[in-house]
C-alpha positions as CSV (number, residue, x, y, z in Angstrom):
1,M,-43.3,152.3,-83.3
2,S,-43.7,149.0,-85.2
3,A,-41.4,146.0,-84.4
4,K,-38.4,145.6,-86.7
5,S,-37.8,142.6,-89.0
6,I,-35.3,139.8,-89.2
7,Y,-33.9,139.2,-92.6
8,F,-32.5,136.0,-94.2
9,A,-30.7,135.7,-97.5
10,S,-28.2,133.3,-99.2
11,D,-26.3,132.3,-102.3
12,F,-24.8,135.6,-103.6
13,H,-21.8,133.7,-105.1
14,L,-19.7,136.9,-105.4
15,G,-16.7,136.3,-107.5
16,A,-18.7,134.4,-110.2
17,D,-19.8,136.1,-113.4
18,T,-23.0,134.6,-114.9
19,E,-25.0,135.0,-118.0
20,V,-27.4,137.2,-115.9
21,E,-24.9,139.7,-114.6
22,S,-21.3,140.2,-113.6
23,S,-20.2,139.7,-110.0
24,K,-19.5,143.4,-109.6
25,N,-23.1,144.3,-110.7
26,R,-24.5,141.7,-108.4
27,E,-22.5,143.1,-105.5
28,L,-23.9,146.6,-106.3
29,K,-27.4,145.1,-106.3
30,I,-26.8,143.4,-103.0
31,L,-25.6,146.7,-101.6
32,R,-28.8,148.4,-102.7
33,W,-30.8,145.6,-101.0
34,L,-28.9,146.0,-97.8
35,D,-29.4,149.8,-97.9
36,S,-33.1,149.2,-98.4
37,I,-33.5,147.0,-95.3
38,K,-31.1,148.6,-92.9
39,N,-33.5,150.9,-91.1
40,D,-36.0,148.0,-90.6
41,C,-33.4,145.3,-89.7
42,D,-33.2,143.9,-86.2
43,E,-30.9,141.0,-87.2
44,L,-29.4,139.8,-90.5
45,Y,-28.8,136.1,-91.2
46,L,-26.8,135.3,-94.3
47,L,-27.1,131.5,-94.9
48,G,-24.0,130.6,-96.9
49,D,-22.4,130.8,-100.4
50,L,-21.9,134.5,-100.1
51,F,-18.8,133.9,-102.2
52,D,-18.2,131.5,-105.1
53,Y,-14.9,130.6,-103.5
54,W,-13.2,131.6,-100.3
55,F,-10.1,130.7,-98.3
56,E,-8.4,132.6,-95.5
57,Y,-4.7,132.5,-95.1
58,I,-3.3,133.9,-91.8
59,E,-2.5,137.2,-93.6
60,V,-4.4,137.0,-96.9
61,I,-8.0,136.8,-98.1
62,P,-9.3,136.7,-101.7
63,K,-9.3,140.2,-103.2
64,G,-12.5,142.1,-104.1
65,H,-15.9,142.5,-102.5
66,V,-14.6,145.4,-100.5
67,R,-17.9,147.3,-100.7
68,F,-19.9,144.3,-99.5
69,L,-17.5,143.6,-96.6
70,A,-17.7,147.3,-95.6
71,K,-21.5,147.2,-95.7
72,L,-21.6,144.2,-93.3
73,A,-19.2,146.1,-91.0
74,S,-21.5,149.1,-91.1
75,F,-24.5,146.9,-90.0
76,V,-22.5,145.6,-87.0
77,D,-21.2,149.1,-86.1
78,S,-24.8,150.4,-86.1
79,G,-25.8,147.7,-83.6
80,I,-27.4,145.2,-86.0
81,P,-26.1,141.6,-85.4
82,V,-24.9,139.9,-88.6
83,H,-24.8,136.1,-88.6
84,I,-22.9,134.4,-91.4
85,F,-23.3,130.6,-92.1
86,T,-20.7,128.9,-94.1
87,G,-21.8,127.2,-97.4
88,N,-20.3,124.6,-99.6
89,H,-18.6,127.3,-101.7
90,D,-17.2,129.3,-98.7
91,M,-16.8,126.7,-96.0
92,W,-13.1,127.8,-95.4
93,M,-14.1,130.9,-93.5
94,F,-12.1,131.1,-90.3
95,S,-11.6,134.2,-88.1
96,Y,-11.6,137.1,-90.5
97,F,-15.4,137.9,-90.5
98,Q,-15.6,137.7,-86.7
99,D,-12.3,139.5,-85.9
100,E,-12.5,142.2,-88.6
101,L,-16.2,142.8,-89.2
102,G,-17.7,141.7,-85.9
103,A,-20.0,139.1,-87.6
104,I,-21.0,135.9,-85.9
105,V,-20.0,132.8,-87.9
106,H,-21.9,129.5,-87.8
107,R,-20.6,126.3,-89.4
108,K,-23.7,124.1,-88.9
109,P,-27.5,124.6,-88.9
110,I,-28.9,125.9,-85.7
111,N,-32.2,125.8,-83.9
112,K,-33.3,129.2,-82.4
113,S,-36.4,130.9,-81.1
114,L,-37.1,134.2,-82.7
115,Q,-40.2,136.4,-82.3
116,G,-42.0,133.6,-80.5
117,K,-41.4,131.0,-83.2
118,K,-39.0,128.0,-83.4
119,L,-36.7,128.0,-86.4
120,Q,-34.1,125.8,-87.8
121,F,-31.8,127.4,-90.4
122,G,-28.4,127.0,-92.1
123,H,-27.1,126.7,-95.6
124,G,-28.7,123.3,-96.3
125,D,-25.8,121.5,-98.0
126,G,-25.4,117.8,-97.1
127,L,-28.8,117.5,-95.3
128,G,-31.3,114.9,-96.0
129,P,-30.8,111.5,-97.7
130,G,-28.7,110.9,-100.8
131,D,-25.9,113.1,-102.3
132,H,-23.3,110.8,-100.8
133,G,-20.6,111.9,-103.2
134,Y,-20.9,115.5,-102.0
135,K,-21.1,114.5,-98.4
136,F,-17.8,112.6,-98.8
137,I,-16.1,115.6,-100.5
138,K,-17.4,117.9,-97.7
139,K,-15.7,115.7,-95.1
140,I,-12.4,116.0,-97.0
141,F,-12.7,119.8,-97.4
142,G,-13.7,120.2,-93.7
143,N,-10.8,118.2,-92.5
144,P,-8.2,120.3,-90.7
145,I,-5.4,118.4,-92.3
146,S,-6.8,119.2,-95.8
147,Q,-7.1,122.9,-94.8
148,L,-3.5,122.9,-93.5
149,L,-2.1,121.4,-96.7
150,F,-4.1,123.7,-98.9
151,A,-2.8,126.7,-97.0
152,R,0.7,125.7,-98.0
153,L,-0.1,126.7,-101.6
154,H,0.7,130.2,-102.8
155,P,-2.5,132.3,-102.7
156,N,-2.4,133.0,-106.5
157,L,-2.4,129.2,-107.3
158,A,-4.9,128.3,-104.5
159,I,-7.5,130.9,-105.6
160,R,-7.1,129.9,-109.2
161,I,-7.8,126.3,-108.2
162,M,-10.8,127.3,-106.2
163,R,-12.2,129.3,-109.1
164,I,-11.9,126.4,-111.4
165,L,-13.5,123.9,-109.0
166,S,-16.4,126.3,-108.1
167,Q,-17.2,126.9,-111.8
168,R,-17.2,123.2,-112.6
169,K,-19.5,122.6,-109.7
170,D,-21.9,125.3,-110.8
171,K,-22.2,123.6,-114.2
172,V,-23.3,120.5,-112.4
173,E,-25.8,122.3,-110.3
174,Q,-27.3,124.0,-113.3
175,K,-28.7,120.6,-114.3
176,R,-30.7,120.4,-111.0
177,T,-32.5,123.7,-111.0
178,S,-36.1,122.5,-111.5
179,Y,-38.4,121.9,-108.5
180,K,-38.6,118.1,-108.0
181,G,-41.6,117.8,-105.7
182,A,-41.9,116.8,-102.1
183,D,-40.9,113.2,-102.7
184,Q,-37.6,114.2,-104.4
185,E,-36.5,117.3,-102.6
186,W,-33.9,116.3,-100.0
187,L,-34.3,119.3,-97.8
188,I,-38.1,118.7,-97.6
189,K,-37.3,115.1,-96.5
190,H,-34.8,116.5,-93.9
191,C,-37.5,118.8,-92.5
192,E,-40.1,116.1,-92.3
193,K,-37.7,114.0,-90.3
194,E,-36.7,116.8,-88.0
195,V,-40.2,117.9,-87.2
196,I,-41.0,114.5,-85.8
197,K,-38.3,115.0,-83.1
198,D,-39.4,118.5,-82.1
199,H,-41.9,121.0,-83.4
200,I,-40.3,123.7,-85.6
201,D,-42.4,126.5,-87.1
202,Y,-40.0,127.5,-89.9
203,F,-37.1,125.7,-91.6
204,I,-35.0,128.1,-93.6
205,F,-32.3,127.0,-95.9
206,G,-30.4,128.2,-99.0
207,H,-28.2,126.0,-101.3
208,R,-31.1,125.0,-103.6
209,H,-31.2,128.3,-105.6
210,L,-35.0,128.1,-105.8
211,P,-37.5,130.1,-103.8
212,I,-39.6,127.5,-102.1
213,D,-42.4,127.8,-99.5
214,F,-43.6,124.3,-98.6
215,T,-46.0,123.4,-95.8
216,L,-44.9,120.1,-94.2
217,S,-47.2,117.1,-93.6
218,N,-48.1,118.2,-90.1
219,G,-50.0,121.1,-91.7
220,T,-48.3,123.9,-89.7
221,S,-44.5,123.8,-90.1
222,R,-43.1,125.4,-93.3
223,Y,-39.9,124.8,-95.2
224,I,-38.6,128.0,-96.8
225,N,-35.8,128.0,-99.3
226,L,-34.4,131.5,-99.9
227,G,-33.6,131.1,-103.6
228,D,-30.7,133.3,-104.5
229,M,-29.5,136.8,-105.5
230,I,-28.5,135.6,-108.9
231,H,-31.6,134.6,-110.9
232,H,-34.4,135.3,-108.4
233,N,-33.3,138.1,-106.1
234,T,-35.3,136.6,-103.3
235,Y,-34.9,136.6,-99.5
236,A,-37.1,136.1,-96.4
237,V,-38.4,138.4,-93.8
238,L,-39.6,137.4,-90.3
239,K,-41.9,140.1,-88.9
240,N,-44.3,139.7,-85.9
241,G,-43.7,136.0,-86.1
242,N,-44.8,135.7,-89.7
243,L,-42.3,134.6,-92.3
244,S,-42.5,135.5,-96.0
245,I,-40.4,135.3,-99.1
246,Q,-39.8,138.7,-100.7
247,T,-38.2,139.9,-103.9
248,F,-35.8,142.8,-104.7
249,E,-35.7,144.5,-108.1
250,N,-37.5,141.5,-109.7
251,Q,-41.2,141.1,-109.8
252,D,-41.3,138.1,-112.2
253,V,-40.5,135.3,-109.7
254,Q,-42.2,132.0,-109.2
255,I,-42.3,130.6,-105.7
256,F,-42.5,126.8,-105.6
257,G,-44.3,124.7,-103.0
258,N,-47.5,122.9,-102.4
């Protein structure tokens, strides 16, 4: 029997309708993808921005996405570990995913050895030089006092505010969709700095919404960006120590790099 694979994906942005497809149709597509990998899946890592907006009250979560949540629970129930990383759109995950679904929630990038390779992975927001405005905003949103104050709002109002803010941010991000090259990509700069401290075989991040496979200057380490499940339908697979970007229901995908 051949060894099973480890899967990585990010940036589903469920809850946001786009010109490409509705959130509901994207959810159904993601369910088809999860069904297609389940029998071969040893572990599942979802690297953030699964939702376009998310906030957990003590007794309330945003409505919708029931099929997706149930599918994650079915992975856990069948013995497949599910790891969820918070992103900049869904950083206000608290205990729901762990308590109700059995998923493992991570709030920062981690280093981990898998299949004999050293990896660093996370959502990718706020890493590398620059983007000081966003880093400042992230500190505010990540502050427990800010979270406590936001929780005082009625859920109907709070979710409406989150929806407006997330849509405005997406409009800004749409202006930065082109690949900028190694000297301008902040996550590449982050990886180049990190690999000096300790050898990492694979850096895996989301956030950028572009499928990228870039070999770092040491000639062996690679930076992988997962792309998204909106425009590209891309994800990554680690099998027998080899990492590759794959596509689902989309053959016309350009993978950027060197």
